[in-house]
VEXLUM-841383 format. One record per residue (C-alpha): x, y, z; residue in one letter. Coordinates in steps of 0.02 Angstrom, whole numbers, m for minus. Layout:
N
GUZA       xx       yy       zz   rest
GUZA        X        Y        Z      A
...
END
This chain:
356
GUZA       xx       yy       zz   rest
GUZA     7237     4824    m3248      M
GUZA     7051     4808    m3282      D
GUZA     6949     4926    m3391      E
GUZA     6882     5030    m3246      T
GUZA     7053     5048    m3163      L
GUZA     7130     5101    m3328      Q
GUZA     6994     5232    m3349      M
GUZA     7026     5298    m3173      L
GUZA     7213     5311    m3211      K
GUZA     7186     5402    m3376      E
GUZA     7065     5527    m3300      L
GUZA     7171     5560    m3145      A
GUZA     7334     5587    m3238      E
GUZA     7262     5702    m3372      A
GUZA     7305     5885    m3340      P
GUZA     7153     5994    m3312      G
GUZA     7154     6141    m3193      V
GUZA     7004     6256    m3187      S
GUZA     6976     6344    m3352      G
GUZA     7100     6229    m3442      Q
GUZA     7009     6062    m3442      E
GUZA     7029     6015    m3625      E
GUZA     7147     5867    m3600      A
GUZA     7038     5780    m3471      V
GUZA     6881     5822    m3569      R
GUZA     6953     5726    m3717      R
GUZA     6981     5575    m3606      V
GUZA     6806     5581    m3532      M
GUZA     6725     5609    m3701      R
GUZA     6816     5458    m3774      R
GUZA     6746     5348    m3636      H
GUZA     6571     5422    m3652      L
GUZA     6551     5414    m3841      E
GUZA     6505     5228    m3847      P
GUZA     6376     5254    m3710      L
GUZA     6262     5394    m3769      G
GUZA     6234     5548    m3875      E
GUZA     6366     5681    m3839      I
GUZA     6314     5859    m3795      L
GUZA     6415     6007    m3734      T
GUZA     6395     6178    m3657      D
GUZA     6496     6327    m3721      N
GUZA     6626     6324    m3581      L
GUZA     6701     6152    m3608      G
GUZA     6589     6034    m3508      S
GUZA     6543     5867    m3586      V
GUZA     6376     5774    m3573      I
GUZA     6320     5601    m3629      A
GUZA     6133     5569    m3643      R
GUZA     6066     5392    m3626      K
GUZA     5885     5392    m3680      E
GUZA     5745     5308    m3584      G
GUZA     5558     5308    m3617      P
GUZA     5486     5463    m3698      A
GUZA     5428     5589    m3570      G
GUZA     5521     5506    m3427      G
GUZA     5611     5613    m3297      P
GUZA     5785     5680    m3335      K
GUZA     5924     5632    m3214      L
GUZA     6086     5732    m3210      M
GUZA     6236     5638    m3138      I
GUZA     6388     5752    m3136      A
GUZA     6569     5749    m3084      G
GUZA     6685     5896    m3116      H
GUZA     6830     5890    m3237      L
GUZA     6941     6021    m3157      D
GUZA     7074     5993    m3025      E
GUZA     7156     6119    m2911      I
GUZA     7314     6197    m2977      G
GUZA     7392     6363    m3023      F
GUZA     7406     6493    m3161      M
GUZA     7562     6589    m3211      V
GUZA     7539     6775    m3179      T
GUZA     7714     6843    m3210      R
GUZA     7887     6791    m3266      V
GUZA     8021     6880    m3163      T
GUZA     8177     6953    m3240      D
GUZA     8273     6807    m3163      E
GUZA     8161     6677    m3248      G
GUZA     8055     6626    m3100      Y
GUZA     7866     6614    m3113      L
GUZA     7741     6700    m3000      K
GUZA     7572     6618    m2994      F
GUZA     7390     6624    m2941      Q
GUZA     7307     6476    m2854      T
GUZA     7158     6394    m2939      L
GUZA     7049     6315    m2805      G
GUZA     7076     6303    m2619      G
GUZA     7255     6273    m2565      W
GUZA     7336     6271    m2393      W
GUZA     7508     6349    m2410      E
GUZA     7590     6217    m2301      Q
GUZA     7562     6080    m2431      V
GUZA     7627     6179    m2579      M
GUZA     7813     6205    m2552      L
GUZA     7945     6096    m2636      A
GUZA     7819     6001    m2743      H
GUZA     7842     5967    m2928      R
GUZA     7727     6048    m3054      V
GUZA     7710     6056    m3243      E
GUZA     7680     6219    m3336      V
GUZA     7575     6186    m3491      Y
GUZA     7632     6307    m3625      T
GUZA     7578     6311    m3807      R
GUZA     7745     6228    m3846      Q
GUZA     7716     6087    m3722      G
GUZA     7742     6053    m3537      P
GUZA     7888     6124    m3437      V
GUZA     7934     6040    m3273      I
GUZA     7959     6149    m3119      G
GUZA     7956     6153    m2930      V
GUZA     7880     6272    m2805      I
GUZA     8037     6343    m2725      G
GUZA     8074     6340    m2540      S
GUZA     8217     6388    m2425      K
GUZA     8315     6243    m2348      P
GUZA     8294     6226    m2158      P
GUZA     8477     6267    m2130      H
GUZA     8450     6453    m2165      I
GUZA     8280     6479    m2084      L
GUZA     8277     6587    m1930      D
GUZA     8163     6540    m1783      S
GUZA     8025     6658    m1840      N
GUZA     8021     6582    m2014      E
GUZA     8018     6405    m1946      R
GUZA     7861     6438    m1844      N
GUZA     7747     6512    m1976      K
GUZA     7665     6455    m2137      V
GUZA     7742     6535    m2291      V
GUZA     7626     6659    m2378      D
GUZA     7587     6598    m2553      R
GUZA     7611     6775    m2618      K
GUZA     7797     6756    m2584      T
GUZA     7809     6588    m2673      M
GUZA     7878     6558    m2847      F
GUZA     7901     6417    m2971      I
GUZA     8077     6371    m3027      D
GUZA     8079     6298    m3203      I
GUZA     8268     6307    m3220      G
GUZA     8269     6461    m3331      A
GUZA     8412     6584    m3308      A
GUZA     8312     6736    m3366      S
GUZA     8143     6800    m3420      K
GUZA     8198     6788    m3601      A
GUZA     8245     6605    m3581      E
GUZA     8080     6562    m3496      A
GUZA     7984     6651    m3634      E
GUZA     8089     6560    m3763      G
GUZA     8023     6399    m3689      W
GUZA     7847     6462    m3721      G
GUZA     7800     6516    m3544      V
GUZA     7672     6656    m3540      R
GUZA     7555     6732    m3411      P
GUZA     7393     6632    m3406      G
GUZA     7477     6463    m3433      D
GUZA     7403     6327    m3322      P
GUZA     7514     6244    m3192      V
GUZA     7468     6065    m3143      V
GUZA     7528     5968    m2989      P
GUZA     7633     5815    m3026      V
GUZA     7556     5664    m2939      G
GUZA     7553     5505    m3046      P
GUZA     7427     5365    m3021      F
GUZA     7485     5216    m2917      A
GUZA     7411     5065    m2830      Q
GUZA     7478     5051    m2654      M
GUZA     7538     4891    m2568      R
GUZA     7354     4860    m2536      N
GUZA     7302     4866    m2719      P
GUZA     7128     4929    m2677      D
GUZA     7204     5092    m2615      L
GUZA     7228     5207    m2764      L
GUZA     7347     5355    m2750      M
GUZA     7348     5501    m2872      S
GUZA     7328     5685    m2896      K
GUZA     7155     5751    m2944      A
GUZA     7041     5625    m2857      W
GUZA     6944     5784    m2823      D
GUZA     6858     5752    m2937      N
GUZA     6913     5634    m3074      R
GUZA     6838     5486    m2982      F
GUZA     6671     5578    m2999      G
GUZA     6694     5589    m3187      C
GUZA     6739     5404    m3190      A
GUZA     6587     5363    m3084      L
GUZA     6472     5452    m3207      A
GUZA     6549     5350    m3349      I
GUZA     6541     5188    m3249      E
GUZA     6356     5216    m3212      T
GUZA     6317     5227    m3398      L
GUZA     6423     5073    m3432      R
GUZA     6325     4972    m3305      R
GUZA     6161     5034    m3379      L
GUZA     6205     4967    m3552      R
GUZA     6070     4847    m3607      G
GUZA     5962     4888    m3456      Q
GUZA     5792     4969    m3458      Q
GUZA     5773     5122    m3346      H
GUZA     5621     5235    m3323      P
GUZA     5712     5397    m3362      N
GUZA     5841     5483    m3472      T
GUZA     6012     5486    m3390      V
GUZA     6139     5623    m3422      Y
GUZA     6319     5585    m3371      A
GUZA     6414     5749    m3355      V
GUZA     6590     5815    m3333      G
GUZA     6579     5998    m3281      T
GUZA     6712     6132    m3291      V
GUZA     6771     6261    m3164      Q
GUZA     6692     6185    m3009      E
GUZA     6842     6231    m2901      E
GUZA     6825     6416    m2940      V
GUZA     6637     6440    m2923      G
GUZA     6533     6290    m2983      L
GUZA     6522     6372    m3154      R
GUZA     6505     6222    m3270      G
GUZA     6368     6153    m3159      A
GUZA     6265     6307    m3195      M
GUZA     6287     6300    m3383      T
GUZA     6260     6112    m3401      T
GUZA     6105     6119    m3291      T
GUZA     6038     6251    m3410      N
GUZA     6073     6133    m3556      V
GUZA     5993     5980    m3476      I
GUZA     5852     6057    m3373      Q
GUZA     5850     5906    m3257      P
GUZA     5713     5840    m3144      D
GUZA     5838     5762    m3023      I
GUZA     6018     5812    m2986      G
GUZA     6155     5699    m2921      I
GUZA     6324     5782    m2896      A
GUZA     6472     5664    m2879      L
GUZA     6608     5733    m2768      D
GUZA     6732     5690    m2632      T
GUZA     6695     5654    m2452      G
GUZA     6836     5704    m2336      I
GUZA     6912     5548    m2257      A
GUZA     6938     5566    m2070      G
GUZA     7022     5399    m2038      D
GUZA     7194     5472    m2006      M
GUZA     7289     5538    m1854      P
GUZA     7235     5709    m1792      G
GUZA     7060     5712    m1869      V
GUZA     6909     5692    m1756      G
GUZA     6748     5605    m1806      V
GUZA     6653     5769    m1794      D
GUZA     6775     5850    m1915      E
GUZA     6765     5716    m2050      A
GUZA     6670     5553    m2028      A
GUZA     6712     5460    m2189      G
GUZA     6827     5310    m2192      K
GUZA     6915     5228    m2338      L
GUZA     6830     5063    m2374      G
GUZA     6675     5115    m2275      G
GUZA     6562     5128    m2427      G
GUZA     6487     5272    m2526      P
GUZA     6465     5440    m2442      V
GUZA     6310     5549    m2446      I
GUZA     6345     5731    m2406      L
GUZA     6207     5797    m2295      L
GUZA     6262     5978    m2299      Y
GUZA     6393     6086    m2382      D
GUZA     6421     6271    m2401      G
GUZA     6316     6277    m2559      S
GUZA     6172     6155    m2528      M
GUZA     6073     6052    m2405      I
GUZA     6030     5877    m2469      A
GUZA     5849     5862    m2525      H
GUZA     5761     5766    m2386      T
GUZA     5654     5652    m2494      G
GUZA     5797     5609    m2612      L
GUZA     5914     5581    m2465      R
GUZA     5790     5459    m2390      N
GUZA     5773     5369    m2556      L
GUZA     5962     5349    m2565      V
GUZA     5961     5274    m2390      I
GUZA     5821     5154    m2437      D
GUZA     5908     5099    m2597      V
GUZA     6073     5071    m2507      A
GUZA     5985     4962    m2378      E
GUZA     5894     4864    m2513      A
GUZA     6059     4833    m2604      E
GUZA     6149     4783    m2445      G
GUZA     6273     4926    m2466      L
GUZA     6354     5022    m2324      P
GUZA     6321     5209    m2328      L
GUZA     6423     5344    m2242      Q
GUZA     6357     5516    m2194      F
GUZA     6459     5675    m2191      D
GUZA     6452     5863    m2198      K
GUZA     6569     5995    m2271      M
GUZA     6525     6169    m2209      P
GUZA     6687     6242    m2278      G
GUZA     6659     6208    m2463      G
GUZA     6532     6190    m2603      G
GUZA     6489     6064    m2737      T
GUZA     6407     6065    m2908      D
GUZA     6245     6022    m2820      G
GUZA     6244     6202    m2760      G
GUZA     6204     6259    m2936      R
GUZA     6103     6109    m2994      M
GUZA     5970     6123    m2859      H
GUZA     5935     6307    m2896      L
GUZA     5885     6285    m3078      F
GUZA     5711     6346    m3125      G
GUZA     5585     6311    m2987      A
GUZA     5712     6197    m2900      G
GUZA     5786     6024    m2931      V
GUZA     5790     5891    m2794      P
GUZA     5976     5858    m2776      T
GUZA     6098     5755    m2674      V
GUZA     6287     5740    m2670      V
GUZA     6360     5564    m2674      L
GUZA     6539     5507    m2680      G
GUZA     6678     5417    m2589      V
GUZA     6792     5465    m2447      A
GUZA     6963     5528    m2503      V
GUZA     7117     5564    m2397      R
GUZA     7224     5719    m2428      Y
GUZA     7112     5810    m2552      I
GUZA     7175     5978    m2616      H
GUZA     7356     5921    m2613      T
GUZA     7471     5847    m2744      H
GUZA     7427     5668    m2693      T
GUZA     7265     5591    m2627      A
GUZA     7205     5414    m2586      I
GUZA     7038     5329    m2620      M
GUZA     6974     5150    m2602      H
GUZA     6924     5050    m2756      R
GUZA     6785     4957    m2664      R
GUZA     6702     5122    m2617      D
GUZA     6701     5170    m2801      F
GUZA     6623     5004    m2856      D
GUZA     6490     5013    m2720      Q
GUZA     6450     5193    m2767      A
GUZA     6422     5136    m2947      A
GUZA     6308     4996    m2888      Q
GUZA     6210     5121    m2782      L
GUZA     6190     5241    m2928      L
GUZA     6127     5108    m3047      V
GUZA     5999     5049    m2919      A
GUZA     5947     5228    m2884      L
GUZA     5921     5263    m3069      V
GUZA     5804     5113    m3082      S
GUZA     5697     5182    m2940      R
GUZA     5678     5359    m3008      L
GUZA     5524     5336    m3115      D
GUZA     5400     5474    m3158      A
GUZA     5289     5440    m3007      E
GUZA     5434     5442    m2884      T
GUZA     5508     5601    m2958      V
GUZA     5338     5688    m2954      A
GUZA     5322     5643    m2771      R
GUZA     5496     5709    m2733      L
GUZA     5455     5874    m2819      K
GUZA     5286     5898    m2734      S
END
């Protein structure tokens, strides 16, 4: 397993639901420390600054640390756990999946309980189960036993979905690709810039609490005060049965994705065009997509001060916001190549023109 693949594995498998990102932040910080000066906000985001020429524009390249998951809200008298979702879940993908409850005494394995089909009546079979009726079974026989294991309201609950290479080894399966690949891409960009001159100062960022309101993007943008924003996030892969091209256009192995529009931001026209030009110059394929039903960290980045030209770049991912997703290694490598080339083009004159 090469260095980049090992980094992807470590980031993806680290537990880090919204508001509880410490474990994955430690992983990202360890990979960033050899690459630049480390900065932080006060919420748990991590930033590495790679200096360029004095007075050059500041580029913010940010993935988000948090993954979707759950939070314990109550322990029942029988020892089951009631929970709150963190991030956008569809109830149909939640039942019967393994989870880990991260207590102060350590992780406790559990499963989101479900009735077996043998006892479902016809009405139950034909409707999606309401998450409010769901529970987590950790094997405790009582509330006292669960509490004795350290379980308390507020404990984070993380989906179990270990990293694996599929039969095609370029297809990488794991939980949390939304958005640990973005964190890895920010790190990989700084790695590839080692020893290279660039006409700007580059900030590689892992933000917190994106899935619950783009919160770390707001605080880290305040810390950095960037001239250009590049949010790294998932494109929704549509190359699967039942998904039309007008629903999701991205394909695994089709190259990096530029998000033209999402629920929080429209891509800056000049910066979008520059990305297209750079991709063409580098001989890289570029996919275009939209996501009207969600937001990205770019939604906060572009609103800082008088405005920050911002785009969202990433790779197509199948099955986001579930326990297991799939991405393509080649898309990741091409996205890193695109970012490095884009950084080299964003000099003071180009940035001034984009902001005018």
